[in-house]
DSSP file (Angstrom, degrees, kcal/mol; ACC not computed):
  #  RESIDUE AA STRUCTURE BP1 BP2  ACC     N-H-->O    O-->H-N    N-H-->O    O-->H-N    TCO  KAPPA ALPHA  PHI   PSI    X-CA   Y-CA   Z-CA
    1    1 A X              0   0    0      0, 0.0     2,-0.5     0, 0.0     0, 0.0   0.000 360.0 360.0 360.0 133.5   67.7   61.5   76.9
    2    2 A X        -     0   0    0      1,-0.0     2,-0.3     0, 0.0     0, 0.0  -0.764 360.0-143.7 -94.0 125.0   68.5   59.3   79.9
    3    3 A X        -     0   0    0     -2,-0.5     2,-0.3     1,-0.0    -1,-0.0  -0.667  19.0-117.1 -92.1 149.4   72.2   58.3   80.0
    4    4 A X        -     0   0    0     -2,-0.3    -1,-0.0     1,-0.1     0, 0.0  -0.612  32.0-108.1 -84.6 141.5   73.0   54.8   81.3
    5    5 A X        -     0   0    0     -2,-0.3     2,-0.4     1,-0.1    -1,-0.1  -0.284  29.0-137.6 -66.4 151.2   75.1   54.6   84.5
    6    6 A X        -     0   0    0      0, 0.0     2,-0.4     0, 0.0    -1,-0.1  -0.922  15.5-160.9-113.8 140.1   78.7   53.5   84.1
    7    7 A X        -     0   0    0     -2,-0.4     2,-0.1     4,-0.0     0, 0.0  -0.929  14.2-127.8-120.8 140.9   80.2   51.0   86.5
    8    8 A X     >  -     0   0    0     -2,-0.4     4,-2.1     1,-0.1     3,-0.4  -0.384  31.6-103.6 -83.8 169.4   83.9   50.3   87.2
    9    9 A X  H  > S+     0   0    0      1,-0.2     4,-2.5     2,-0.2     5,-0.2   0.790 118.9  57.2 -62.9 -31.5   85.4   46.9   87.0
   10   10 A X  H  > S+     0   0    0      2,-0.2     4,-2.1     1,-0.2    -1,-0.2   0.908 107.6  47.2 -66.8 -41.0   85.6   46.5   90.8
   11   11 A X  H  > S+     0   0    0     -3,-0.4     4,-2.6     2,-0.2    -2,-0.2   0.934 112.0  52.3 -63.6 -46.9   81.9   47.1   91.2
   12   12 A X  H  X S+     0   0    0     -4,-2.1     4,-2.1     1,-0.2    -2,-0.2   0.920 110.8  46.1 -54.1 -48.1   81.2   44.6   88.4
   13   13 A X  H  X S+     0   0    0     -4,-2.5     4,-2.3     1,-0.2    -1,-0.2   0.892 113.0  48.6 -62.7 -41.2   83.3   42.0   90.0
   14   14 A X  H  X S+     0   0    0     -4,-2.1     4,-2.6     2,-0.2    -1,-0.2   0.863 109.6  53.9 -68.2 -34.4   81.8   42.5   93.5
   15   15 A X  H  X S+     0   0    0     -4,-2.6     4,-2.0     2,-0.2    -1,-0.2   0.930 111.2  44.5 -66.6 -42.4   78.2   42.4   92.0
   16   16 A X  H  X S+     0   0    0     -4,-2.1     4,-2.5     2,-0.2     5,-0.2   0.912 113.8  50.8 -66.6 -38.8   78.9   39.0   90.4
   17   17 A X  H  X S+     0   0    0     -4,-2.3     4,-3.1     1,-0.2     5,-0.3   0.927 107.9  52.6 -62.8 -43.5   80.6   37.8   93.6
   18   18 A X  H  X S+     0   0    0     -4,-2.6     4,-2.4     1,-0.2    -1,-0.2   0.910 110.4  48.5 -60.1 -43.7   77.6   38.9   95.5
   19   19 A X  H  X S+     0   0    0     -4,-2.0     4,-1.2     1,-0.2    -1,-0.2   0.922 115.7  42.5 -61.8 -45.6   75.3   36.9   93.2
   20   20 A X  H  < S+     0   0    0     -4,-2.5    -2,-0.2     2,-0.2    -1,-0.2   0.868 115.5  50.5 -69.4 -37.7   77.4   33.7   93.4
   21   21 A X  H  < S+     0   0    0     -4,-3.1    -2,-0.2    -5,-0.2    -1,-0.2   0.942 120.3  31.7 -69.9 -48.8   77.9   34.1   97.1
   22   22 A X  H  < S-     0   0    0     -4,-2.4    -1,-0.2    -5,-0.3    -2,-0.2   0.554  93.6-156.8 -92.7  -5.6   74.2   34.5   98.1
   23   23 A X     <  +     0   0    0     -4,-1.2    -1,-0.2    -5,-0.2     2,-0.1  -0.225  42.7 108.7  62.6-153.2   72.6   32.5   95.4
   24   24 A X  S    S-     0   0    0     -4,-0.1     2,-0.2     4,-0.1    -1,-0.1  -0.408  77.0 -30.9  78.6-159.9   69.1   33.1   94.4
   25   25 A X     >  -     0   0    0     -2,-0.1     4,-2.0     1,-0.1     5,-0.1  -0.522  47.4-122.1 -92.8 161.8   68.1   34.6   91.1
   26   26 A X  H  > S+     0   0    0      2,-0.2     4,-2.8     1,-0.2     5,-0.2   0.901 114.9  54.9 -65.6 -41.5   69.9   37.2   89.0
   27   27 A X  H  > S+     0   0    0      1,-0.2     4,-2.2     2,-0.2    -1,-0.2   0.906 107.9  47.3 -58.6 -42.1   66.8   39.4   89.4
   28   28 A X  H  > S+     0   0    0      2,-0.2     4,-2.4     1,-0.2    -1,-0.2   0.928 113.4  47.3 -65.5 -44.8   66.9   39.3   93.1
   29   29 A X  H  X S+     0   0    0     -4,-2.0     4,-1.8     1,-0.2    -2,-0.2   0.888 112.1  51.1 -66.9 -39.4   70.6   40.0   93.3
   30   30 A X  H  X>S+     0   0    0     -4,-2.8     5,-2.6     2,-0.2     4,-1.4   0.893 109.5  49.9 -61.4 -41.5   70.2   42.9   90.9
   31   31 A X  H  <5S+     0   0    0     -4,-2.2     3,-0.3    -5,-0.2    -2,-0.2   0.927 108.6  52.1 -62.1 -46.4   67.4   44.3   92.9
   32   32 A X  H  <5S+     0   0    0     -4,-2.4    -1,-0.2     1,-0.2    -2,-0.2   0.876 116.0  41.7 -60.8 -36.2   69.5   44.1   96.1
   33   33 A X  H  <5S-     0   0    0     -4,-1.8    -1,-0.2    -5,-0.2    -2,-0.2   0.665 110.5-121.1 -84.8 -17.2   72.3   46.0   94.3
   34   34 A X  T  <5S+     0   0    0     -4,-1.4     2,-0.3    -3,-0.3    -3,-0.2   0.856  71.2 119.3  77.1  38.5   70.1   48.5   92.6
   35   35 A X  S   <S-     0   0    0     -5,-2.6    -1,-0.3    -6,-0.1     2,-0.2  -0.836  73.2 -86.8-129.4 166.6   71.1   47.6   89.1
   36   36 A X     >  -     0   0    0     -2,-0.3     4,-2.1     1,-0.1     5,-0.2  -0.503  31.5-135.0 -71.9 135.8   69.3   46.2   86.0
   37   37 A X  H  > S+     0   0    0      1,-0.2     4,-2.2     2,-0.2    -1,-0.1   0.825 105.8  56.2 -64.5 -31.5   69.1   42.4   86.0
   38   38 A X  H  > S+     0   0    0      2,-0.2     4,-2.2     1,-0.2    -1,-0.2   0.895 106.0  51.5 -67.6 -38.3   70.1   42.3   82.3
   39   39 A X  H  > S+     0   0    0      2,-0.2     4,-2.0     1,-0.2    -2,-0.2   0.969 111.3  45.5 -60.8 -53.1   73.3   44.2   83.1
   40   40 A X  H  X S+     0   0    0     -4,-2.1     4,-2.5     1,-0.2    -2,-0.2   0.908 109.6  57.0 -60.8 -39.4   74.2   41.8   85.9
   41   41 A X  H  X S+     0   0    0     -4,-2.2     4,-2.5     1,-0.2    -1,-0.2   0.924 108.1  47.1 -55.9 -48.0   73.4   38.9   83.6
   42   42 A X  H  X S+     0   0    0     -4,-2.2     4,-2.0     1,-0.2    -1,-0.2   0.844 110.3  51.8 -67.7 -32.0   75.9   40.2   81.0
   43   43 A X  H  X S+     0   0    0     -4,-2.0     4,-2.1     2,-0.2    -1,-0.2   0.898 110.1  49.1 -66.7 -40.2   78.5   40.7   83.7
   44   44 A X  H  X S+     0   0    0     -4,-2.5     4,-2.2     1,-0.2    -2,-0.2   0.915 113.5  47.1 -62.8 -44.7   78.1   37.1   84.8
   45   45 A X  H  X S+     0   0    0     -4,-2.5     4,-2.3     1,-0.2    -1,-0.2   0.894 111.0  51.6 -67.0 -37.1   78.4   35.8   81.3
   46   46 A X  H  X S+     0   0    0     -4,-2.0     4,-1.8     1,-0.2    -1,-0.2   0.921 111.3  46.1 -66.6 -44.1   81.4   37.9   80.6
   47   47 A X  H  X S+     0   0    0     -4,-2.1     4,-1.9     2,-0.2    -1,-0.2   0.862 112.1  52.2 -65.9 -39.0   83.3   36.7   83.7
   48   48 A X  H  X S+     0   0    0     -4,-2.2     4,-1.4     1,-0.2    -2,-0.2   0.883 108.7  49.9 -70.7 -36.5   82.3   33.1   82.9
   49   49 A X  H  < S+     0   0    0     -4,-2.3    -2,-0.2     1,-0.2    -1,-0.2   0.869 113.0  47.4 -69.2 -33.1   83.7   33.4   79.4
   50   50 A X  H  < S+     0   0    0     -4,-1.8    -2,-0.2     1,-0.2    -1,-0.2   0.866 117.3  41.4 -69.6 -36.5   86.9   34.8   80.7
   51   51 A X  H  < S+     0   0    0     -4,-1.9     2,-0.3    -5,-0.1    -2,-0.2   0.599  86.2 110.3 -90.7 -12.4   87.4   32.2   83.3
   52   52 A X     <  -     0   0    0     -4,-1.4     3,-0.1    -5,-0.1    -4,-0.0  -0.471  68.6-128.4 -69.5 122.9   86.3   29.2   81.3
   53   53 A X        -     0   0    0     -2,-0.3     2,-0.1     1,-0.1     3,-0.1  -0.333  33.1 -95.6 -65.4 153.8   89.3   26.9   80.5
   54   54 A X        -     0   0    0      1,-0.1    -1,-0.1    -2,-0.0     2,-0.0  -0.459  52.8 -90.3 -69.5 148.4   89.8   26.0   76.9
   55   55 A X        -     0   0    0      1,-0.1     2,-0.2    -2,-0.1    -1,-0.1  -0.304  47.0-114.1 -60.8 136.1   88.2   22.6   76.1
   56   56 A X        -     0   0    0      1,-0.1     2,-0.1    -3,-0.1    -1,-0.1  -0.486  27.6-111.7 -75.8 138.1   90.7   19.7   76.6
   57   57 A X        -     0   0    0     -2,-0.2     2,-0.4     1,-0.0    -1,-0.1  -0.438  37.3-155.7 -63.8 141.8   91.8   17.8   73.6
   58   58 A X        -     0   0    0     -2,-0.1     2,-0.2    -3,-0.0    -1,-0.0  -0.900   9.8-129.7-125.5 150.7   90.5   14.3   73.6
   59   59 A X     >  -     0   0    0     -2,-0.4     4,-2.0     1,-0.1     5,-0.2  -0.516  31.9-108.4 -87.7 166.5   91.7   11.1   72.0
   60   60 A X  H  > S+     0   0    0      1,-0.2     4,-2.6     2,-0.2     5,-0.2   0.911 119.2  52.2 -58.7 -43.5   89.3    8.9   69.9
   61   61 A X  H  > S+     0   0    0      1,-0.2     4,-1.9     2,-0.2    -1,-0.2   0.855 108.0  51.7 -68.8 -31.3   89.2    6.2   72.6
   62   62 A X  H  > S+     0   0    0      2,-0.2     4,-2.1     1,-0.2    -1,-0.2   0.924 111.7  47.0 -67.9 -41.2   88.3    8.8   75.3
   63   63 A X  H  X S+     0   0    0     -4,-2.0     4,-2.6     1,-0.2    -2,-0.2   0.901 110.9  51.4 -63.4 -41.7   85.4   10.1   73.1
   64   64 A X  H  X S+     0   0    0     -4,-2.6     4,-2.2     1,-0.2    -1,-0.2   0.862 109.7  50.0 -67.3 -33.0   84.3    6.6   72.4
   65   65 A X  H  X S+     0   0    0     -4,-1.9     4,-2.6     2,-0.2    -1,-0.2   0.918 111.7  48.8 -67.6 -39.8   84.3    5.7   76.1
   66   66 A X  H  X S+     0   0    0     -4,-2.1     4,-3.0     2,-0.2    -2,-0.2   0.918 110.0  50.3 -63.1 -46.1   82.3    8.9   76.8
   67   67 A X  H  X S+     0   0    0     -4,-2.6     4,-2.8     2,-0.2     5,-0.2   0.930 111.0  50.1 -60.7 -46.7   79.8    8.1   74.1
   68   68 A X  H  X S+     0   0    0     -4,-2.2     4,-2.4     2,-0.2    -2,-0.2   0.932 111.5  48.7 -55.4 -50.1   79.4    4.5   75.5
   69   69 A X  H  X S+     0   0    0     -4,-2.6     4,-2.2     1,-0.2    -2,-0.2   0.926 112.5  47.2 -57.8 -48.4   78.8    6.0   79.0
   70   70 A X  H  X S+     0   0    0     -4,-3.0     4,-2.8     1,-0.2    -2,-0.2   0.905 110.1  53.2 -66.3 -40.7   76.2    8.5   77.8
   71   71 A X  H  X S+     0   0    0     -4,-2.8     4,-2.4     2,-0.2    -1,-0.2   0.923 110.4  47.3 -57.1 -44.5   74.4    5.8   75.8
   72   72 A X  H  X S+     0   0    0     -4,-2.4     4,-2.2     2,-0.2    -2,-0.2   0.897 112.8  48.7 -65.7 -38.1   74.2    3.6   78.9
   73   73 A X  H  X S+     0   0    0     -4,-2.2     4,-2.5     2,-0.2    -2,-0.2   0.907 109.8  52.2 -68.4 -39.2   73.0    6.6   81.0
   74   74 A X  H  X S+     0   0    0     -4,-2.8     4,-2.4     2,-0.2    -2,-0.2   0.893 109.9  49.2 -61.0 -41.4   70.4    7.4   78.3
   75   75 A X  H  X S+     0   0    0     -4,-2.4     4,-2.3     2,-0.2    -2,-0.2   0.930 111.5  48.9 -61.8 -45.7   69.1    3.8   78.4
   76   76 A X  H  X S+     0   0    0     -4,-2.2     4,-2.1     1,-0.2    -2,-0.2   0.900 114.9  44.3 -64.6 -43.4   68.9    3.9   82.1
   77   77 A X  H  X S+     0   0    0     -4,-2.5     4,-2.5     2,-0.2    -1,-0.2   0.891 111.4  53.0 -66.6 -42.4   67.0    7.2   82.1
   78   78 A X  H  X S+     0   0    0     -4,-2.4     4,-2.3     2,-0.2    -2,-0.2   0.889 109.7  49.5 -62.6 -42.0   64.7    6.1   79.3
   79   79 A X  H  X S+     0   0    0     -4,-2.3     4,-2.3     2,-0.2    -2,-0.2   0.922 110.6  50.3 -66.4 -43.5   63.8    3.0   81.3
   80   80 A X  H  X S+     0   0    0     -4,-2.1     4,-2.6     1,-0.2    -2,-0.2   0.920 110.2  50.7 -56.9 -45.0   63.1    5.0   84.4
   81   81 A X  H  X S+     0   0    0     -4,-2.5     4,-2.3     1,-0.2    -1,-0.2   0.915 109.2  49.3 -64.7 -40.7   60.9    7.3   82.4
   82   82 A X  H  X S+     0   0    0     -4,-2.3     4,-2.4     2,-0.2    -1,-0.2   0.907 110.3  51.4 -63.1 -41.5   58.9    4.4   80.9
   83   83 A X  H  X S+     0   0    0     -4,-2.3     4,-2.3     1,-0.2    -2,-0.2   0.914 110.9  48.8 -63.2 -40.7   58.4    2.9   84.3
   84   84 A X  H  X S+     0   0    0     -4,-2.6     4,-2.7     2,-0.2    -2,-0.2   0.887 110.2  50.9 -62.3 -39.8   57.1    6.3   85.6
   85   85 A X  H  X S+     0   0    0     -4,-2.3     4,-2.1     1,-0.2    -2,-0.2   0.926 111.4  48.1 -67.1 -43.1   54.7    6.7   82.7
   86   86 A X  H  X S+     0   0    0     -4,-2.4     4,-2.3     2,-0.2    -1,-0.2   0.894 112.5  48.8 -60.2 -42.4   53.4    3.2   83.3
   87   87 A X  H  X S+     0   0    0     -4,-2.3     4,-3.0     1,-0.2     5,-0.2   0.914 110.2  50.9 -65.4 -42.1   52.9    3.9   87.0
   88   88 A X  H  X S+     0   0    0     -4,-2.7     4,-2.0     1,-0.2    -1,-0.2   0.889 109.0  52.4 -64.0 -36.3   51.2    7.2   86.3
   89   89 A X  H  X S+     0   0    0     -4,-2.1     4,-0.9     2,-0.2    -2,-0.2   0.910 112.3  45.3 -61.0 -46.5   48.9    5.3   83.9
   90   90 A X  H  < S+     0   0    0     -4,-2.3     3,-0.4     1,-0.2     4,-0.3   0.886 112.6  49.4 -65.1 -42.1   48.0    2.8   86.6
   91   91 A X  H >< S+     0   0    0     -4,-3.0     3,-0.8     1,-0.2    -1,-0.2   0.834 106.9  55.6 -69.6 -31.4   47.5    5.4   89.3
   92   92 A X  H 3< S+     0   0    0     -4,-2.0    -1,-0.2    -5,-0.2    -2,-0.2   0.730 104.5  54.4 -74.8 -17.6   45.2    7.5   87.1
   93   93 A X  T 3<        0   0    0     -4,-0.9    -1,-0.2    -3,-0.4    -2,-0.2   0.517 360.0 360.0 -90.3  -4.2   42.8    4.5   86.4
   94   94 A X    <         0   0    0     -3,-0.8    -1,-0.2    -4,-0.3    -2,-0.2   0.466 360.0 360.0 -99.5 360.0   42.3    3.8   90.1
């Protein structure tokens, strides 16, 4: 039976910092560090959960303003999508 390697907290923190600092994929960072990418993924998730601030309480008027903003953005993006679909249709017939 193969035992899984154990890593101390300092190594975990430095591995997550390496991933964030150098960018790229989790797989690439894990390969550079010689660890399993699923392990690194869990470390990243764990640190993000620890560092995430609690959601801010909102008033009803703030929520309504955000809903209005999101609806306007959705309408704009929907219009852009429809224009692109029409353009694609015109270009594909030529």
